[in-house]
C-alpha positions in Angstrom: 0.0 0.0 0.0 1.5 3.3 -1.0 1.7 6.2 1.4 -0.3 9.3 0.8 2.0 11.3 -1.5 0.4 14.7 -0.6 1.6 14.3 3.0 -1.8 15.5 4.4 -1.6 13.2 7.4 -4.6 11.2 6.2 -4.6 7.4 5.8 -4.6 6.0 2.3 -8.1 5.5 0.8 -7.7 1.7 1.2 -7.8 2.1 5.0 -11.0 4.1 4.9 -13.1 2.0 2.5 -15.6 -0.4 4.1 -14.6 -4.0 3.3 -14.2 -7.5 4.6 -13.7 -8.4 8.3 -10.8 -10.6 7.1 -7.4 -9.0 7.3 -6.1 -11.5 4.8 -8.7 -10.5 2.3 -7.8 -6.9 2.8 -4.1 -7.6 2.4 -4.8 -9.8 -0.6 -6.8 -7.0 -2.3 -4.3 -4.2 -1.8 -0.9 -5.7 -1.4 -1.1 -9.4 -2.4 2.7 -9.7 -2.7 3.0 -9.4 1.1 1.1 -12.7 1.6 3.7 -15.5 2.2 1.9 -17.9 -0.2 2.3 -15.4 -3.1 6.1 -15.1 -2.9 8.2 -16.6 -5.6 11.3 -18.6 -4.4 14.5 -18.2 -6.3 15.9 -21.1 -8.3 18.2 -23.2 -6.0 20.4 -26.2 -6.6 20.5 -28.9 -4.0 18.9 -29.0 -0.5 18.7 -25.9 1.6 18.7 -26.3 5.3 16.4 -24.0 7.3 15.6 -23.9 11.0 12.6 -26.1 11.9 10.5 -26.2 15.0 9.5 -29.7 16.1 7.2 -31.2 18.8 4.0 -29.6 20.1 1.5 -31.3 22.4 -2.0 -30.4 23.7 -4.5 -32.0 26.0 -7.8 -31.0 27.6 -8.8 -31.1 31.2 -12.0 -30.3 33.1 -12.2 -26.5 32.6 -9.6 -25.9 30.0 -6.9 -27.0 27.6 -3.1 -27.1 27.7 -0.8 -26.4 24.7 2.9 -27.0 25.2 6.1 -27.3 23.1 9.7 -28.2 23.4 12.3 -25.4 22.7 14.7 -26.9 20.2 15.0 -25.8 16.5 17.1 -27.9 14.2 18.7 -27.3 10.8 19.4 -30.7 9.3 21.5 -32.5 11.9 22.5 -29.3 13.6 20.8 -27.7 16.6 20.0 -24.2 15.3 18.4 -22.9 18.6 18.0 -24.3 22.0 15.4 -21.8 23.4 13.0 -21.2 20.6 9.4 -20.3 21.6 6.9 -22.3 19.6 3.7 -21.6 21.4 2.0 -18.2 21.0 -1.3 -16.7 22.1 -3.7 -16.2 19.2 -6.1 -14.1 21.3 -7.5 -14.0 24.8 -8.8 -17.5 24.7 -6.7 -19.5 22.2 -3.1 -20.3 21.3 -1.1 -21.7 18.4 1.8 -24.2 18.6 4.1 -24.3 15.5 5.9 -27.1 13.8 7.7 -26.9 10.5 9.8 -24.1 8.8 10.4 -21.7 11.7 10.5 -18.4 9.9 7.3 -19.0 7.9 5.5 -20.5 10.9 6.2 -17.4 13.1 5.1 -15.1 10.3 1.9 -17.2 9.9 1.2 -16.8 13.6 1.6 -13.1 13.4 -0.8 -12.8 10.5 -3.3 -15.1 12.4 -3.1 -12.8 15.4 -3.8 -9.8 13.1 -6.6 -11.6 11.4 -8.4 -12.2 14.8 -7.8 -8.7 16.0 -9.0 -7.2 12.7 -12.2 -9.2 12.8 -12.9 -8.1 16.4 -12.4 -4.4 15.5 -14.5 -4.6 12.4 -17.3 -6.7 13.7 -17.3 -5.5 17.3 -17.3 -9.1 18.6 -14.8 -12.0 18.9 -14.8 -14.8 16.4 -16.0 -18.2 17.7 -13.4 -20.8 18.4 -14.7 -22.8 15.4 -14.3 -19.7 13.2 -10.8 -19.2 14.4 -9.9 -22.8 13.6 -11.4 -22.3 10.1 -9.4 -19.1 9.5 -6.2 -20.8 10.4 -7.1 -23.6 8.0 -7.4 -21.1 5.2 -4.0 -19.6 6.0 -2.3 -23.0 5.9 -4.0 -23.8 2.6 -2.6 -20.5 1.3 0.9 -21.7 2.1 0.4 -24.9 0.0 2.8 -23.8 -2.8 5.5 -23.2 -0.2 4.8 -26.5 1.4 5.2 -28.3 -1.9 8.7 -26.8 -2.1 9.6 -28.1 1.3 8.6 -25.1 3.4 5.7 -26.7 5.3 4.0 -25.3 8.4 1.8 -27.6 10.4 0.5 -26.0 13.6 -1.7 -27.2 16.5 -4.5 -24.9 17.6 -6.1 -25.0 21.0 -8.4 -22.8 23.0 -11.2 -22.4 25.5 -14.6 -22.4 23.8 -16.7 -19.8 25.7 -19.9 -21.0 24.1 -19.4 -24.7 24.9 -17.5 -23.9 28.1 -14.7 -26.4 27.5 -11.2 -26.7 26.0 -10.9 -27.9 22.3 -8.0 -28.9 20.1 -7.6 -28.7 16.3 -4.9 -30.3 14.2 -4.1 -29.7 10.6 -2.3 -31.1 7.6 -0.2 -29.2 5.0 -3.2 -28.7 2.7 -5.2 -27.0 5.5 -7.3 -30.0 6.3 -8.7 -29.5 9.8 -9.5 -32.2 12.4 -10.8 -31.7 15.9 -9.0 -34.0 18.4 -10.5 -35.7 21.4 -8.5 -35.6 24.7 -5.0 -34.9 23.4 -3.0 -34.4 20.2 0.6 -33.8 19.0 2.4 -32.6 15.9 5.9 -32.3 14.7 8.8 -34.8 14.3 8.5 -36.2 17.9 4.7 -36.3 17.9 4.4 -40.1 17.5 6.4 -40.6 20.7 4.6 -37.8 22.6 1.3 -39.1 21.5 2.2 -42.6 22.6 3.1 -41.4 26.1 -0.2 -39.4 26.5 -2.1 -42.4 25.2 -1.0 -44.5 28.2 -1.0 -41.8 31.0 -3.8 -39.4 29.9 -7.0 -39.4 31.9 -9.9 -36.9 31.7 -9.9 -36.4 35.4 -6.4 -35.1 35.6 -6.0 -31.7 37.3 -4.2 -28.8 35.5 -1.0 -29.5 37.4 -1.1 -33.2 36.8 -1.8 -32.6 33.1 1.2 -30.2 32.9 3.4 -32.9 34.3 1.9 -35.4 31.8 2.8 -33.1 28.8 6.3 -32.7 30.2 6.5 -36.6 30.4 5.4 -36.7 26.7 8.0 -34.2 25.6 10.6 -36.0 27.6 9.8 -39.2 25.8 9.8 -37.4 22.4 13.3 -36.0 23.1 14.4 -39.4 24.2 13.6 -40.9 20.8 13.7 -38.0 18.4 16.9 -36.0 18.0 15.0 -32.9 16.7 13.1 -32.6 20.0 14.7 -31.0 23.0 14.1 -32.2 26.5 14.4 -30.2 29.8 17.8 -28.6 29.9 18.7 -28.1 33.5 22.3 -26.8 32.8 21.0 -24.0 30.6 17.7 -23.6 32.5 15.7 -24.2 29.3 12.4 -25.9 29.9 9.3 -26.7 27.8 6.9 -23.8 27.2 3.4 -24.5 28.7 0.3 -22.4 28.2 -3.2 -22.9 29.6 -6.5 -21.6 28.3 -9.5 -21.6 30.7 -12.6 -19.4 31.2 -10.2 -16.8 32.7 -8.3 -16.6 29.4 -4.8 -17.4 28.2 -2.0 -17.9 30.6 1.6 -18.9 30.2 2.8 -21.1 33.0 5.8 -19.3 34.7 9.2 -20.8 34.0 9.7 -21.3 37.7 6.7 -23.6 37.9 7.6 -25.5 34.7 11.2 -25.9 36.1 9.8 -27.5 39.3 7.6 -29.9 37.4 10.5 -30.8 35.0 12.8 -31.6 37.9 10.1 -33.8 39.4 9.9 -35.7 36.1 13.7 -36.0 35.8 14.0 -37.2 39.4 11.3 -39.8 38.6 13.3 -40.9 35.5 16.3 -41.7 37.7 14.2 -44.4 39.3 12.2 -45.4 36.2 14.0 -44.3 33.0 11.1 -45.3 30.8 8.7 -43.1 32.7 5.3 -43.9 34.3 3.6 -47.0 33.2 -0.1 -47.5 32.5 -1.9 -50.2 34.5 -2.6 -53.4 32.7 -6.3 -54.2 32.9 
């Protein structure tokens, strides 16, 4: 969008014209080249290694939902970053966890945050949780051309549904296909191991603290089997990032609380390296 060349201090006409409540539609109409999916990549020879975020887990409990992620970013077989943040608030009652090409994923989250804020300002009301999940699906679908070139973004979306008064989780594929998950979900390179852990220890009656410990157990097992997933790093004081959404809104669990839970998990692993075991019925 070009600035007002007359320097009158007024906004360009595009900002003053009534239009869609979708920020993506607005951007696509006036500056489509700014949308990530519309960019043209230069011709390259051979593989290009870019930082990737890995494992994200989510689980619901009575009264809310937890979304958590490890902190490692990898670039091929190299650790690119040990303290990357992969879980971001989308708005007051929801959050997004990113897995895939880190740069594009962070940019997509920022656009998603703008999309929800723009809708609220234009419509004077917040979008439903179902609507938020659909908007994110559209954004992922818009990145399909990049995904086909190896720059995929596969987030996990979770939030507290104020209409249904419960936590909900939505997972996606690279085409934007959306699925609502029951109980728990995981995405990223270590997701199969994290999901396996939650499958054996998750219960619907777990408290918020117990479930926070369970997701740390899941991320610990993912890091134990998947080199791209980082476990709790006591020496560097880097621990998983845990967020909670309830009727009170979004909350990031303080690092001090996560550190205490992580130490309990690590102490337990000294006695039982494979972690807690499910009862055999």
